[in-house]
C-alpha positions as CSV (number, residue, x, y, z in Angstrom):
1,M,-12.7,10.6,0.3
2,D,-12.8,11.5,-3.3
3,E,-9.7,13.6,-3.6
4,R,-8.1,14.9,-6.8
5,V,-5.2,12.8,-8.1
6,D,-2.6,13.5,-10.8
7,I,-2.8,11.4,-14.0
8,L,0.3,9.7,-15.3
9,D,1.2,8.4,-18.7
10,E,2.0,4.8,-19.4
11,Q,5.6,5.3,-18.3
12,G,4.5,6.8,-15.0
13,N,5.3,10.4,-15.9
14,P,2.9,13.2,-14.9
15,T,0.7,14.3,-17.8
16,G,-0.2,17.7,-16.1
17,A,-3.8,16.6,-15.8
18,S,-5.7,15.7,-12.7
19,C,-9.2,14.5,-11.8
20,L,-11.2,13.1,-9.0
21,K,-10.1,9.7,-7.8
22,S,-13.5,8.3,-8.7
23,E,-13.1,9.5,-12.3
24,A,-9.6,8.0,-12.5
25,H,-11.0,4.7,-11.4
26,R,-14.0,4.9,-13.7
27,K,-11.8,5.6,-16.7
28,G,-8.9,3.4,-15.8
29,L,-6.4,6.4,-15.7
30,L,-3.0,5.7,-14.2
31,H,-2.4,7.6,-11.0
32,P,0.2,7.5,-8.1
33,T,-0.3,5.7,-4.8
34,I,2.0,4.8,-1.9
35,H,2.7,1.5,-0.2
36,V,4.5,1.5,3.1
37,W,5.7,-1.8,4.5
38,L,6.4,-1.6,8.2
39,Y,8.7,-4.3,9.6
40,T,10.4,-5.1,12.9
41,K,14.1,-5.8,13.5
42,D,13.2,-9.3,14.6
43,G,11.8,-10.1,11.2
44,R,8.1,-9.5,11.4
45,V,5.9,-7.6,9.0
46,L,2.9,-5.5,9.8
47,L,-0.2,-6.5,7.8
48,Q,-3.4,-4.5,7.5
49,Q,-6.8,-6.1,7.1
50,R,-8.7,-3.8,4.8
51,G,-12.0,-2.4,6.1
52,K,-15.2,-4.3,5.3
53,Y,-16.7,-1.3,3.4
54,K,-13.7,-0.8,1.1
55,D,-14.6,-0.6,-2.7
56,T,-11.8,-3.1,-3.5
57,H,-10.7,-6.2,-1.7
58,P,-12.7,-5.7,1.6
59,L,-11.4,-7.7,4.5
60,L,-8.3,-9.1,2.7
61,W,-4.9,-8.6,4.2
62,D,-2.7,-6.1,2.5
63,V,0.3,-3.8,2.8
64,S,0.9,-2.1,6.2
65,V,-0.3,1.2,4.9
66,A,-1.5,2.2,1.4
67,G,-3.1,5.3,0.0
68,H,-3.5,7.7,-2.9
69,V,-1.3,10.6,-3.5
70,S,-3.3,13.8,-3.7
71,S,-2.9,16.1,-6.7
72,G,0.3,18.1,-6.3
73,E,1.4,16.2,-3.1
74,D,4.9,15.1,-2.6
75,I,5.1,11.3,-2.8
76,E,7.1,10.9,0.5
77,W,4.8,13.4,2.3
78,A,1.8,11.3,1.1
79,A,3.5,8.2,2.7
80,V,4.1,10.1,6.0
81,R,0.4,11.3,6.0
82,E,-1.0,7.9,5.2
83,V,1.0,6.2,8.0
84,Q,-0.3,8.7,10.5
85,E,-3.9,8.4,9.2
86,E,-4.2,4.6,8.9
87,V,-2.2,3.3,11.9
88,G,-1.6,6.4,14.0
89,L,2.2,6.3,13.8
90,T,4.2,9.5,13.4
91,I,7.2,9.1,11.1
92,S,9.3,11.4,9.1
93,K,10.5,11.3,5.5
94,K,13.9,10.1,6.7
95,D,12.3,7.0,8.1
96,L,11.2,5.9,4.6
97,E,13.3,3.8,2.4
98,S,12.2,3.8,-1.2
99,I,12.5,0.4,-3.0
100,G,11.0,1.4,-6.3
101,T,7.6,1.5,-8.0
102,Y,5.2,-1.2,-9.2
103,K,2.5,-0.6,-11.8
104,A,-0.7,-2.5,-11.1
105,I,-3.9,-2.5,-13.2
106,H,-6.9,-4.4,-11.8
107,K,-10.3,-4.4,-13.5
108,I,-12.7,-4.5,-10.6
109,S,-15.9,-4.1,-12.7
110,E,-16.9,-2.6,-16.1
111,D,-16.8,0.9,-14.6
112,F,-14.0,0.5,-12.1
113,V,-10.4,0.0,-13.3
114,D,-7.8,0.5,-10.6
115,A,-4.7,1.7,-12.5
116,E,-2.1,2.6,-10.0
117,L,1.7,3.3,-9.9
118,H,2.6,2.2,-6.4
119,H,5.6,4.0,-4.8
120,I,6.9,1.4,-2.4
121,F,8.7,2.2,0.9
122,L,10.0,0.2,3.8
123,C,10.0,1.6,7.3
124,K,11.2,0.1,10.5
125,L,8.5,-0.3,13.1
126,S,10.0,0.6,16.4
127,V,6.9,0.7,18.6
128,P,4.8,-2.2,19.9
129,I,1.7,-3.0,17.8
130,N,-0.6,-2.1,20.7
131,E,0.6,1.5,20.4
132,L,-0.8,1.8,16.9
133,T,-4.3,3.2,16.3
134,K,-6.1,1.9,13.3
135,Q,-8.3,4.1,11.2
136,D,-11.7,2.4,11.6
137,S,-13.0,3.5,8.2
138,E,-10.0,2.0,6.3
139,V,-8.5,-0.7,8.5
140,D,-10.4,-3.6,10.1
141,D,-7.4,-5.2,11.9
142,L,-3.6,-5.1,12.2
143,E,-1.3,-8.1,12.7
144,L,2.4,-8.7,12.9
145,I,3.5,-11.9,11.3
146,P,6.9,-13.5,10.8
147,L,8.4,-12.7,7.4
148,F,8.9,-16.4,6.6
149,K,5.2,-17.1,7.1
150,F,4.3,-14.1,5.0
151,A,6.7,-15.4,2.3
152,E,5.2,-18.9,2.4
153,E,1.7,-17.6,2.1
154,T,2.4,-15.2,-0.8
155,W,5.3,-16.7,-2.8
156,G,4.2,-20.3,-2.6
157,L,0.6,-19.3,-3.2
158,A,-0.3,-21.3,-0.1
159,N,-2.8,-18.8,1.1
160,M,-3.3,-16.2,-1.6
161,A,-7.0,-15.9,-1.1
162,K,-6.2,-14.2,2.2
163,Y,-4.3,-11.4,0.5
164,V,-4.9,-8.6,-1.9
165,P,-3.9,-10.0,-5.3
166,H,-0.7,-8.0,-5.9
167,G,0.9,-11.2,-7.4
168,P,3.9,-13.3,-6.4
169,T,6.4,-11.0,-8.2
170,Y,5.3,-8.0,-6.1
171,Y,5.3,-10.0,-2.8
172,K,8.7,-11.6,-3.6
173,K,10.2,-8.1,-4.0
174,I,8.8,-7.0,-0.6
175,V,10.1,-10.1,1.2
176,Q,13.5,-9.9,-0.4
177,E,14.0,-6.2,0.4
178,I,12.9,-6.6,4.0
179,K,15.2,-9.7,4.4
180,K,18.2,-7.6,3.2
181,R,17.7,-5.3,6.1
182,L,17.5,-7.8,8.9
């Protein structure tokens, strides 16, 4: 869906401008997104395999839930909405724990620069994975893996080709923040 997104300055502040997501990608304009990492109390993290028809990183494993923040939309409400859409889980804003932001710029092609400010949240997953319903157009598969395995594969770069290339610094932050809560 080609929704409108708000444009941010280099420091992540709203500029007051908005445009279609496709235009923001074409021009490399910084815009807000959400990342929600779902984890279990026994130390597993939910990974999403991106849909095979995604414009970026098809079939790679990624954050539990990710999405764009629509123009004028509250960041936390965007996170709640995306969790419901992508994995069929109903949560509330109070279930989200913000762990900061992460600026990522990936040049996909000459006319596609993904310039995003990820608002990152943790959320405890308290239902079995078989109760989740993946959004077929966005998500190919879901998997719960032990946090230590996830850390090995992303920190140690043992299996980075399996994952969206957020980089070791990003992945270390996620693992460390989840580990603090176990």
